[in-house]
Residue, then its C-alpha position, 0 to 999 in steps of 0.5 A: x758427602x764429598x770430601x770436599x767440605x774436608x778441606x773447607x770448600x764453598x760450594x762443596x765440590x771436590x777438585x777435579x768437578x771445580x776444574x770442570x765448572x770454571x773449564x765449562x764457565x769459561x767456554x760458554x762464556x767465550x760463546x757467549x761473546x763470539x754470537x753478541x750476548x746469544x746463543x740461537x738453538x741452531x749453534x747448541x751443537x756446536x758449543x756444547x762441542x767446545x764444551x766437550x772441547x773445554x772439558x776433555x783438556x781439563x780432564x787431560x789437565x786435573x791433576x790431583x792438588x794442584x791449586x790452578x790443576x786447568x791453566x786459561x787458555x787465551x783467546x788463539x788456543x780454540x783448535x781441538x784437542x788431538 
């Protein structure tokens, strides 16, 4: 059982998993909006790449104990991480 239940997190996810979930959700939302509410099969490699970039950013930014571990990128901040 995760410690998340002990600290009262209702969805049972650890803080790191919450940060990853949020980063993935933000990127998928952005990708769907960019592609006219529909992701075509041919677009999946690019969408997957962009999600991976956001997961990497979330992992780099994550610090245990922070209430907001991942800063929300602006629309202009969509370049891959070095």
